[in-house]
C-alpha positions, 0 to 999 in steps of 0.5 A: 927747734929751741936750744933746749930741744936740740940738746945733745948729750956732751959727756964731759960737760954734762958731768961737770954741770951735774957736779955743780948742780948736786952741791946746792941740793946736798946743802938743802937736804942737810939744812932741812934735817940739821935738827932731826937727830937732836930734836930732843933738845927742844923737849924742855925749854930749859935745855937751851938758851934759845928756849924753844919747846917741842911745839915751837920746833914743830911749828918751825919745821912745818914752815918749810911747806907753807909757801910751797903748798899755797901756790909758790911751787906752781908760780916758781915752775911757770917762771922756770919755763917763762924765764929759763933755768938760769934766771929763775933758778938763780933767784930761788937758789939765792932765796934758799940761801937767804932763808937759811941765813935768816934762820941762822941769824934767829938762832944766834940772836935768840930772844922772844922773836927768834921763833917768828924770824926763824919761821919766816926764814924757813918758809923762804928756805923751803920754797927756794929749796923746792924750786931750786930742786925743780931747776936742778931736775930740769937742768939734768933733763936738758943736759942728759937728753940722749944720754944716761938721764936716769943715772944722772938723776939717781946720782943727784938724788943719792948725793942730796940724800947724803946731805940728810945722812950727813946731818943725822950723823954730824949734828949730835957731834957738833952739839952734844954735851955729856955734862948733866943739866948742861944748858946749851948756849945759842952758839952751841945750838946754832953750830949745825946751821953754821955748817949749813951756811958754809955748804950754802955758800959753796952751793951758790958758788957752784951754781954760778959756775953752772950758770956760766957753763949753761950759758956758754953751751946754749950760745954754742947750740944756737950758733949751730942750730940757726937753721932750725929757728923756724919752729921757735914760736911753737916752742915758746912757753905760754900760760895756756900750756899749764892747762895742757899739763893739767889735762894730761892723764899721764901727768896725773898718773905720775903725780898720784904715784909720786904723792902716794909712794913718797907719803908712805915713806916720808910721812912714815919717817916722821913717826918712825920712832913712835912705830918702831919702838913699840912694835919691835921693843927697841930703844929710841937710839936703835930705832934711829939707826934702823930708819937711817938705813933709808937715806944711806941705802939710797946713796948706794942704790939710787945711782945703781938703779938709775943705771939699770933703768938707762941700760934696760929701759922698762921704767914702768915695770921698775915703778911697779916693783918698787911700789910692791917692795914698799907694800911688803915693807909696810905689811911687815911693819904692821903684821910681823911678830911683835918684839922681833927687831929682825923684821924691822930691819928687813922692812927697812931693806925692802923700803930702802930698795923701793925708795931707790927704785921708784924715783930712778924710774919715775923722774926720767919719765916726766920729760917723755910725757910733756914738751920741753917748754913746760917741763919746769911747770910739770915738775913743779906741779908734781912737787906741789901735789906731793907737798900737798899730800905729804902735808895731809898724810903727816897730819892724818898719821899724827891724828891716828897716833894721838887717838886713845887706843890706837897704836903703831898698827893703826897708822901702818894700816894707812901706809899699807893702803897708800902702798896698795893705791901706789901699786894700782897707779903704777900698773895703770901707768904701765898699761899706758906705756903699752898702749902708747909706745910712741911715748917711749916710756920703757925705752932704754936711755943709753 
């Protein structure tokens, strides 16, 4: 038995560890979305001294997923299991901060090379962020084993998404200038990134605190578990274990549910304005507030639903319910009466509940379907499938909306189809739980 598998839930230390882990993720979400609410600055290159246009900004934003999709996530997940969370996690948390620093440098320096430098920076930031997120999730699974794992993961998710909400609200305050024809300087445009680097620095400090705390806890466990080391070889990660994960039917069910469900929400958010404005005859600002209900709702409901999963169990049932709520939301967005904003707000309520409920049940289920020694690889593979799907469905949504004669209903039909498929996959996973009670997929955690 390894230290990881022998982990017990030590309440005070676990919550301190969680407090250290959430700050790097808050910083990551903030930095990723720091330009989302001020992307209008790039509609005309002359608005900023930086000189980027919308296509340039779109290229910059796409850089986040490049290294993730082309093998980086899988390699990073294997390294997590091979080297451990402390070593590999530190490498990728540092990569995240370094990539963000390169983006900030490009924004402050400007010039013809600014876009290329920022693109390289965001590629490293994206891969570092995704593997850092995997390390955080794996660490929570370790520290909260035998305790309120779903609540802990829900809290981490809520605080991370609060970083998105913080960026949506703060960036316009930092950059906005009401003077007509004002040209934004490099320093003004970079203000959100300056704040982001401050958050990154704090995240690095707290990650170092977590590493020290985790090392001390492992030393204590190793001392207490010396008699259990006979089984150590069986718990050592081997590269062939990756094939075992890929051959696990439950991995594919969770991976498919993840990509289908998240694509129906995250891809939708990228085109929310193009859907909500014509469907409900609202102003772009109103559409922004409407879609902002999603991250704000998860701040409140993700921890509550995590607590619900911990107390009641029945995780697969909650996955089905969350997927059904997302389906109802997209049916409203597609077929509700035209020009009535009420239906848009109601759809966001359903989508917000689903966006909180499915992750609260899905992520704590992963440690139940694979051994601890391949947990990092499994999380990374699921994130890889998710990123591949997001990349594809964002592109498809853009193609649908770009075709002459297509409107918001056309792209919403795609999202409805994704939700229907997600409900089917969730029902199949629920059937697996009933047939294999030894997995304890629907058992309460506390």
